[in-house]
ZALO-181856 format. One record per residue (C-alpha): residue number from 1; residue in three letters; chain; x, z, y. Coordinates in steps of 0.001 Angstrom, whole numbers, always signed. Example, Ala and Ser with C-alpha at 12.3 -4.5 7.8 and 13.67 -1.06 7.14 Angstrom:
! residues 2
<firo=1 kolmar=ALA minu=A px=+12300 pz=+7800 py=-4500>
<firo=2 kolmar=SER minu=A px=+13670 pz=+7140 py=-1060>
This chain:
! residues 236
<firo=1 kolmar=UNK minu=A px=+5502 pz=+14135 py=-106>
<firo=2 kolmar=UNK minu=A px=+8485 pz=+16352 py=-940>
<firo=3 kolmar=UNK minu=A px=+8290 pz=+19562 py=-2915>
<firo=4 kolmar=UNK minu=A px=+10535 pz=+22613 py=-2447>
<firo=5 kolmar=UNK minu=A px=+13965 pz=+21829 py=-3840>
<firo=6 kolmar=UNK minu=A px=+13701 pz=+18135 py=-2940>
<firo=7 kolmar=UNK minu=A px=+11424 pz=+17127 py=-5823>
<firo=8 kolmar=UNK minu=A px=+9024 pz=+14378 py=-4681>
<firo=9 kolmar=UNK minu=A px=+5311 pz=+14698 py=-5296>
<firo=10 kolmar=UNK minu=A px=+3616 pz=+11329 py=-5673>
<firo=11 kolmar=UNK minu=A px=+226 pz=+11373 py=-3974>
<firo=12 kolmar=UNK minu=A px=-1080 pz=+7838 py=-3275>
<firo=13 kolmar=UNK minu=A px=-3503 pz=+7689 py=-368>
<firo=14 kolmar=UNK minu=A px=-4320 pz=+3976 py=-455>
<firo=15 kolmar=UNK minu=A px=-6035 pz=+2045 py=-3238>
<firo=16 kolmar=UNK minu=A px=-5901 pz=-1756 py=-3215>
<firo=17 kolmar=UNK minu=A px=-9032 pz=-3798 py=-3952>
<firo=18 kolmar=UNK minu=A px=-8621 pz=-7565 py=-4382>
<firo=19 kolmar=UNK minu=A px=-10719 pz=-9877 py=-2201>
<firo=20 kolmar=UNK minu=A px=-11361 pz=-13501 py=-3175>
<firo=21 kolmar=UNK minu=A px=-10226 pz=-15599 py=-169>
<firo=22 kolmar=UNK minu=A px=-12514 pz=-18483 py=-1101>
<firo=23 kolmar=UNK minu=A px=-12024 pz=-22077 py=+52>
<firo=24 kolmar=UNK minu=A px=-9788 pz=-21123 py=+2962>
<firo=25 kolmar=UNK minu=A px=-6947 pz=-20975 py=+446>
<firo=26 kolmar=UNK minu=A px=-6974 pz=-24801 py=+537>
<firo=27 kolmar=UNK minu=A px=-5304 pz=-24554 py=+3965>
<firo=28 kolmar=UNK minu=A px=-2036 pz=-24207 py=+2032>
<firo=29 kolmar=UNK minu=A px=-2023 pz=-27986 py=+1623>
<firo=30 kolmar=UNK minu=A px=-1499 pz=-28540 py=+5359>
<firo=31 kolmar=UNK minu=A px=+567 pz=-25457 py=+6250>
<firo=32 kolmar=UNK minu=A px=+3922 pz=-25787 py=+8003>
<firo=33 kolmar=UNK minu=A px=+4746 pz=-22120 py=+7461>
<firo=34 kolmar=UNK minu=A px=+3237 pz=-19343 py=+5338>
<firo=35 kolmar=UNK minu=A px=+3785 pz=-15652 py=+6015>
<firo=36 kolmar=UNK minu=A px=+3251 pz=-12695 py=+3702>
<firo=37 kolmar=UNK minu=A px=+2964 pz=-9301 py=+5407>
<firo=38 kolmar=UNK minu=A px=+3247 pz=-6997 py=+2392>
<firo=39 kolmar=UNK minu=A px=+3948 pz=-6866 py=-1344>
<firo=40 kolmar=UNK minu=A px=+231 pz=-6196 py=-1824>
<firo=41 kolmar=UNK minu=A px=-486 pz=-9444 py=-6>
<firo=42 kolmar=UNK minu=A px=+1707 pz=-11245 py=-2525>
<firo=43 kolmar=UNK minu=A px=+275 pz=-9718 py=-5691>
<firo=44 kolmar=UNK minu=A px=-3336 pz=-10131 py=-4578>
<firo=45 kolmar=UNK minu=A px=-2955 pz=-13672 py=-3224>
<firo=46 kolmar=UNK minu=A px=-999 pz=-15328 py=-6022>
<firo=47 kolmar=UNK minu=A px=-3787 pz=-15226 py=-8619>
<firo=48 kolmar=UNK minu=A px=-5716 pz=-17535 py=-6272>
<firo=49 kolmar=UNK minu=A px=-2977 pz=-19809 py=-4972>
<firo=50 kolmar=UNK minu=A px=+119 pz=-20031 py=-7196>
<firo=51 kolmar=UNK minu=A px=-630 pz=-23611 py=-8205>
<firo=52 kolmar=UNK minu=A px=-1319 pz=-24678 py=-4619>
<firo=53 kolmar=UNK minu=A px=+1891 pz=-23034 py=-3396>
<firo=54 kolmar=UNK minu=A px=+3939 pz=-24811 py=-6041>
<firo=55 kolmar=UNK minu=A px=+2344 pz=-28167 py=-5243>
<firo=56 kolmar=UNK minu=A px=+2945 pz=-27854 py=-1488>
<firo=57 kolmar=UNK minu=A px=+6228 pz=-25920 py=-1567>
<firo=58 kolmar=UNK minu=A px=+8324 pz=-28803 py=-215>
<firo=59 kolmar=UNK minu=A px=+6356 pz=-29021 py=+3039>
<firo=60 kolmar=UNK minu=A px=+6182 pz=-25399 py=+4272>
<firo=61 kolmar=UNK minu=A px=+8599 pz=-22616 py=+5163>
<firo=62 kolmar=UNK minu=A px=+7970 pz=-19316 py=+3396>
<firo=63 kolmar=UNK minu=A px=+8398 pz=-16091 py=+5383>
<firo=64 kolmar=UNK minu=A px=+8199 pz=-12439 py=+4367>
<firo=65 kolmar=UNK minu=A px=+7932 pz=-9341 py=+6524>
<firo=66 kolmar=UNK minu=A px=+10771 pz=-7566 py=+4704>
<firo=67 kolmar=UNK minu=A px=+12895 pz=-7223 py=+1540>
<firo=68 kolmar=UNK minu=A px=+10157 pz=-5646 py=-599>
<firo=69 kolmar=UNK minu=A px=+7763 pz=-8488 py=+155>
<firo=70 kolmar=UNK minu=A px=+10523 pz=-11039 py=-443>
<firo=71 kolmar=UNK minu=A px=+11261 pz=-9410 py=-3794>
<firo=72 kolmar=UNK minu=A px=+7581 pz=-9527 py=-4769>
<firo=73 kolmar=UNK minu=A px=+7636 pz=-13273 py=-4110>
<firo=74 kolmar=UNK minu=A px=+10917 pz=-13668 py=-6009>
<firo=75 kolmar=UNK minu=A px=+9355 pz=-11880 py=-8983>
<firo=76 kolmar=UNK minu=A px=+6905 pz=-14792 py=-9084>
<firo=77 kolmar=UNK minu=A px=+9657 pz=-17407 py=-8637>
<firo=78 kolmar=UNK minu=A px=+9141 pz=-18094 py=-4921>
<firo=79 kolmar=UNK minu=A px=+12229 pz=-18030 py=-2700>
<firo=80 kolmar=UNK minu=A px=+11728 pz=-16833 py=+864>
<firo=81 kolmar=UNK minu=A px=+13212 pz=-19030 py=+3597>
<firo=82 kolmar=UNK minu=A px=+13218 pz=-16468 py=+6408>
<firo=83 kolmar=UNK minu=A px=+12714 pz=-12726 py=+6923>
<firo=84 kolmar=UNK minu=A px=+13715 pz=-10206 py=+9599>
<firo=85 kolmar=UNK minu=A px=+17117 pz=-8542 py=+9272>
<firo=86 kolmar=UNK minu=A px=+16211 pz=-5061 py=+10510>
<firo=87 kolmar=UNK minu=A px=+12718 pz=-4751 py=+11988>
<firo=88 kolmar=UNK minu=A px=+10373 pz=-5235 py=+9043>
<firo=89 kolmar=UNK minu=A px=+7084 pz=-5682 py=+10872>
<firo=90 kolmar=UNK minu=A px=+5106 pz=-8187 py=+12926>
<firo=91 kolmar=UNK minu=A px=+7454 pz=-7784 py=+15871>
<firo=92 kolmar=UNK minu=A px=+10453 pz=-8555 py=+13667>
<firo=93 kolmar=UNK minu=A px=+8761 pz=-11667 py=+12317>
<firo=94 kolmar=UNK minu=A px=+7724 pz=-12950 py=+15738>
<firo=95 kolmar=UNK minu=A px=+11357 pz=-12726 py=+16887>
<firo=96 kolmar=UNK minu=A px=+12618 pz=-15069 py=+14158>
<firo=97 kolmar=UNK minu=A px=+14050 pz=-18377 py=+15505>
<firo=98 kolmar=UNK minu=A px=+11880 pz=-20370 py=+13084>
<firo=99 kolmar=UNK minu=A px=+8742 pz=-19049 py=+14828>
<firo=100 kolmar=UNK minu=A px=+9698 pz=-19869 py=+18423>
<firo=101 kolmar=UNK minu=A px=+9024 pz=-23631 py=+18889>
<firo=102 kolmar=UNK minu=A px=+5842 pz=-23935 py=+16822>
<firo=103 kolmar=UNK minu=A px=+3439 pz=-25793 py=+19088>
<firo=104 kolmar=UNK minu=A px=+817 pz=-27665 py=+17032>
<firo=105 kolmar=UNK minu=A px=+2258 pz=-26265 py=+13788>
<firo=106 kolmar=UNK minu=A px=-123 pz=-24926 py=+11121>
<firo=107 kolmar=UNK minu=A px=+515 pz=-21397 py=+9910>
<firo=108 kolmar=UNK minu=A px=-1068 pz=-19097 py=+7342>
<firo=109 kolmar=UNK minu=A px=-767 pz=-15322 py=+7320>
<firo=110 kolmar=UNK minu=A px=-1678 pz=-13444 py=+4142>
<firo=111 kolmar=UNK minu=A px=-2670 pz=-9868 py=+4851>
<firo=112 kolmar=UNK minu=A px=-5103 pz=-7068 py=+4106>
<firo=113 kolmar=UNK minu=A px=-8560 pz=-6618 py=+5566>
<firo=114 kolmar=UNK minu=A px=-8483 pz=-5084 py=+9074>
<firo=115 kolmar=UNK minu=A px=-4744 pz=-5684 py=+9237>
<firo=116 kolmar=UNK minu=A px=-2967 pz=-6014 py=+12574>
<firo=117 kolmar=UNK minu=A px=-3708 pz=-9167 py=+14558>
<firo=118 kolmar=UNK minu=A px=-560 pz=-8937 py=+16698>
<firo=119 kolmar=UNK minu=A px=+1464 pz=-11608 py=+14880>
<firo=120 kolmar=UNK minu=A px=-1401 pz=-14107 py=+14780>
<firo=121 kolmar=UNK minu=A px=-2029 pz=-13585 py=+18489>
<firo=122 kolmar=UNK minu=A px=+1629 pz=-14111 py=+19420>
<firo=123 kolmar=UNK minu=A px=+1961 pz=-17265 py=+17331>
<firo=124 kolmar=UNK minu=A px=-1307 pz=-18638 py=+18710>
<firo=125 kolmar=UNK minu=A px=+7 pz=-18072 py=+22235>
<firo=126 kolmar=UNK minu=A px=+3025 pz=-20191 py=+21274>
<firo=127 kolmar=UNK minu=A px=+713 pz=-23076 py=+20442>
<firo=128 kolmar=UNK minu=A px=+417 pz=-22783 py=+16656>
<firo=129 kolmar=UNK minu=A px=-2815 pz=-23093 py=+14683>
<firo=130 kolmar=UNK minu=A px=-3033 pz=-19831 py=+12725>
<firo=131 kolmar=UNK minu=A px=-5319 pz=-18856 py=+9857>
<firo=132 kolmar=UNK minu=A px=-5358 pz=-15264 py=+8634>
<firo=133 kolmar=UNK minu=A px=-6213 pz=-15078 py=+4933>
<firo=134 kolmar=UNK minu=A px=-7478 pz=-11735 py=+3640>
<firo=135 kolmar=UNK minu=A px=-6792 pz=-11073 py=-42>
<firo=136 kolmar=UNK minu=A px=-7158 pz=-7305 py=-311>
<firo=137 kolmar=UNK minu=A px=-8855 pz=-4265 py=+1085>
<firo=138 kolmar=UNK minu=A px=-7319 pz=-824 py=+1524>
<firo=139 kolmar=UNK minu=A px=-9650 pz=+1960 py=+431>
<firo=140 kolmar=UNK minu=A px=-9327 pz=+5714 py=+168>
<firo=141 kolmar=UNK minu=A px=-8900 pz=+6664 py=-3502>
<firo=142 kolmar=UNK minu=A px=-10913 pz=+9298 py=-5306>
<firo=143 kolmar=UNK minu=A px=-8828 pz=+12225 py=-6537>
<firo=144 kolmar=UNK minu=A px=-9531 pz=+15207 py=-8750>
<firo=145 kolmar=UNK minu=A px=-9162 pz=+18674 py=-7273>
<firo=146 kolmar=UNK minu=A px=-6624 pz=+19434 py=-9997>
<firo=147 kolmar=UNK minu=A px=-4355 pz=+16595 py=-8790>
<firo=148 kolmar=UNK minu=A px=-4145 pz=+17839 py=-5196>
<firo=149 kolmar=UNK minu=A px=-817 pz=+19435 py=-4267>
<firo=150 kolmar=UNK minu=A px=-810 pz=+22988 py=-2962>
<firo=151 kolmar=UNK minu=A px=+82 pz=+23420 py=+677>
<firo=152 kolmar=UNK minu=A px=+3036 pz=+25713 py=-64>
<firo=153 kolmar=UNK minu=A px=+4508 pz=+23152 py=-2478>
<firo=154 kolmar=UNK minu=A px=+5172 pz=+20639 py=+294>
<firo=155 kolmar=UNK minu=A px=+7956 pz=+20777 py=+2875>
<firo=156 kolmar=UNK minu=A px=+7560 pz=+17355 py=+4488>
<firo=157 kolmar=UNK minu=A px=+5108 pz=+14449 py=+4330>
<firo=158 kolmar=UNK minu=A px=+5883 pz=+10720 py=+4194>
<firo=159 kolmar=UNK minu=A px=+3460 pz=+8200 py=+5677>
<firo=160 kolmar=UNK minu=A px=+4156 pz=+4454 py=+5648>
<firo=161 kolmar=UNK minu=A px=+993 pz=+3209 py=+7386>
<firo=162 kolmar=UNK minu=A px=-1774 pz=+4334 py=+9692>
<firo=163 kolmar=UNK minu=A px=-4311 pz=+3812 py=+6901>
<firo=164 kolmar=UNK minu=A px=-2266 pz=+5966 py=+4527>
<firo=165 kolmar=UNK minu=A px=-2040 pz=+8795 py=+7042>
<firo=166 kolmar=UNK minu=A px=-5733 pz=+8587 py=+7895>
<firo=167 kolmar=UNK minu=A px=-6608 pz=+8789 py=+4192>
<firo=168 kolmar=UNK minu=A px=-4129 pz=+11644 py=+3709>
<firo=169 kolmar=UNK minu=A px=-6068 pz=+13664 py=+6254>
<firo=170 kolmar=UNK minu=A px=-9372 pz=+12717 py=+4593>
<firo=171 kolmar=UNK minu=A px=-8122 pz=+13896 py=+1198>
<firo=172 kolmar=UNK minu=A px=-6166 pz=+17025 py=+2128>
<firo=173 kolmar=UNK minu=A px=-7768 pz=+18509 py=+5225>
<firo=174 kolmar=UNK minu=A px=-10780 pz=+19964 py=+3339>
<firo=175 kolmar=UNK minu=A px=-8276 pz=+22017 py=+1273>
<firo=176 kolmar=UNK minu=A px=-5293 pz=+22585 py=+3573>
<firo=177 kolmar=UNK minu=A px=-7245 pz=+22904 py=+6836>
<firo=178 kolmar=UNK minu=A px=-5069 pz=+23148 py=+9973>
<firo=179 kolmar=UNK minu=A px=-1933 pz=+23823 py=+7880>
<firo=180 kolmar=UNK minu=A px=-1856 pz=+20084 py=+7148>
<firo=181 kolmar=UNK minu=A px=-1171 pz=+19232 py=+10783>
<firo=182 kolmar=UNK minu=A px=+1694 pz=+21731 py=+10979>
<firo=183 kolmar=UNK minu=A px=+3746 pz=+19862 py=+8350>
<firo=184 kolmar=UNK minu=A px=+6662 pz=+17677 py=+9523>
<firo=185 kolmar=UNK minu=A px=+6119 pz=+13989 py=+8938>
<firo=186 kolmar=UNK minu=A px=+8377 pz=+10979 py=+8275>
<firo=187 kolmar=UNK minu=A px=+6971 pz=+7600 py=+9328>
<firo=188 kolmar=UNK minu=A px=+8277 pz=+4022 py=+9439>
<firo=189 kolmar=UNK minu=A px=+7587 pz=+2937 py=+13026>
<firo=190 kolmar=UNK minu=A px=+6829 pz=+4263 py=+16501>
<firo=191 kolmar=UNK minu=A px=+3299 pz=+2835 py=+16146>
<firo=192 kolmar=UNK minu=A px=+2614 pz=+4967 py=+13040>
<firo=193 kolmar=UNK minu=A px=+4225 pz=+7964 py=+14759>
<firo=194 kolmar=UNK minu=A px=+1894 pz=+7597 py=+17730>
<firo=195 kolmar=UNK minu=A px=-1128 pz=+7355 py=+15438>
<firo=196 kolmar=UNK minu=A px=-120 pz=+10492 py=+13517>
<firo=197 kolmar=UNK minu=A px=-9 pz=+12487 py=+16744>
<firo=198 kolmar=UNK minu=A px=-3322 pz=+11058 py=+17894>
<firo=199 kolmar=UNK minu=A px=-4936 pz=+12121 py=+14611>
<firo=200 kolmar=UNK minu=A px=-3681 pz=+15679 py=+15021>
<firo=201 kolmar=UNK minu=A px=-147 pz=+16229 py=+13666>
<firo=202 kolmar=UNK minu=A px=+1568 pz=+18769 py=+15882>
<firo=203 kolmar=UNK minu=A px=+5262 pz=+18096 py=+15378>
<firo=204 kolmar=UNK minu=A px=+6959 pz=+14980 py=+16686>
<firo=205 kolmar=UNK minu=A px=+7359 pz=+12695 py=+13627>
<firo=206 kolmar=UNK minu=A px=+10749 pz=+11602 py=+12322>
<firo=207 kolmar=UNK minu=A px=+10939 pz=+7807 py=+12536>
<firo=208 kolmar=UNK minu=A px=+12887 pz=+5784 py=+9965>
<firo=209 kolmar=UNK minu=A px=+14837 pz=+2767 py=+11242>
<firo=210 kolmar=UNK minu=A px=+12481 pz=+484 py=+9317>
<firo=211 kolmar=UNK minu=A px=+10154 pz=+483 py=+6296>
<firo=212 kolmar=UNK minu=A px=+12835 pz=-73 py=+3649>
<firo=213 kolmar=UNK minu=A px=+13431 pz=+2552 py=+962>
<firo=214 kolmar=UNK minu=A px=+17007 pz=+3033 py=+2206>
<firo=215 kolmar=UNK minu=A px=+15944 pz=+3698 py=+5795>
<firo=216 kolmar=UNK minu=A px=+13267 pz=+6147 py=+4679>
<firo=217 kolmar=UNK minu=A px=+15741 pz=+8030 py=+2482>
<firo=218 kolmar=UNK minu=A px=+18252 pz=+8197 py=+5316>
<firo=219 kolmar=UNK minu=A px=+15596 pz=+9648 py=+7569>
<firo=220 kolmar=UNK minu=A px=+14588 pz=+12223 py=+4948>
<firo=221 kolmar=UNK minu=A px=+18210 pz=+13254 py=+4442>
<firo=222 kolmar=UNK minu=A px=+18674 pz=+13512 py=+8196>
<firo=223 kolmar=UNK minu=A px=+15976 pz=+16174 py=+8100>
<firo=224 kolmar=UNK minu=A px=+17274 pz=+18106 py=+5100>
<firo=225 kolmar=UNK minu=A px=+21016 pz=+17311 py=+5102>
<firo=226 kolmar=UNK minu=A px=+22070 pz=+16678 py=+8705>
<firo=227 kolmar=UNK minu=A px=+25654 pz=+17565 py=+7851>
<firo=228 kolmar=UNK minu=A px=+25789 pz=+14725 py=+5301>
<firo=229 kolmar=UNK minu=A px=+24008 pz=+12047 py=+7322>
<firo=230 kolmar=UNK minu=A px=+25078 pz=+11553 py=+10906>
<firo=231 kolmar=UNK minu=A px=+21704 pz=+10135 py=+11890>
<firo=232 kolmar=UNK minu=A px=+19130 pz=+11155 py=+14454>
<firo=233 kolmar=UNK minu=A px=+15653 pz=+11562 py=+12931>
<firo=234 kolmar=UNK minu=A px=+14149 pz=+10294 py=+16171>
<firo=235 kolmar=UNK minu=A px=+16549 pz=+7409 py=+16681>
<firo=236 kolmar=UNK minu=A px=+13862 pz=+5080 py=+17948>
């Protein structure tokens, strides 16, 4: 969220709860490629599989959905072999050359509970054997009334996932009422934009080029400083 004067208000709408993946983690030993779909997937999975990943590292290719996820892996001394250049989502991953001819290959996808199945479905259609490993759950956090921002403090809202936006409505609607849905919204993909309008936001969302911090900032500045940034907020 952004306050008057451009001061950001941090208001997390997703809390991460670790899930023990159990024996399925042993699939790392036979994986040809392993994909991480978020930094949360990295930080919640590694407590269960760092040793296995190190032991099998020579046999599999390591993929990340984007720079933030790649950096989370690098922070734990794992170098990513492949990641999308611009589209940091399942569609960007599925377009990578390394994931085209994968018939009879074994792949693992680390993700959150109830995460998108699109990538697994595409790779399965290409003939790969895919296992989705769930290592965390996204839940709506509890917040104190005193920590809720006032409606007139906020000029624009930022939502990076459908779950985050859904939880935002759960947390703020009882206080802001219909004024919540009148606020302009910045999102990171057309899919999240569509969801925000389905849930009730009135104005057409501004869509960042991708989910990177730089793209989000560019989109925010395109809203507040159009003379400085020659970008269209609805480029996609």
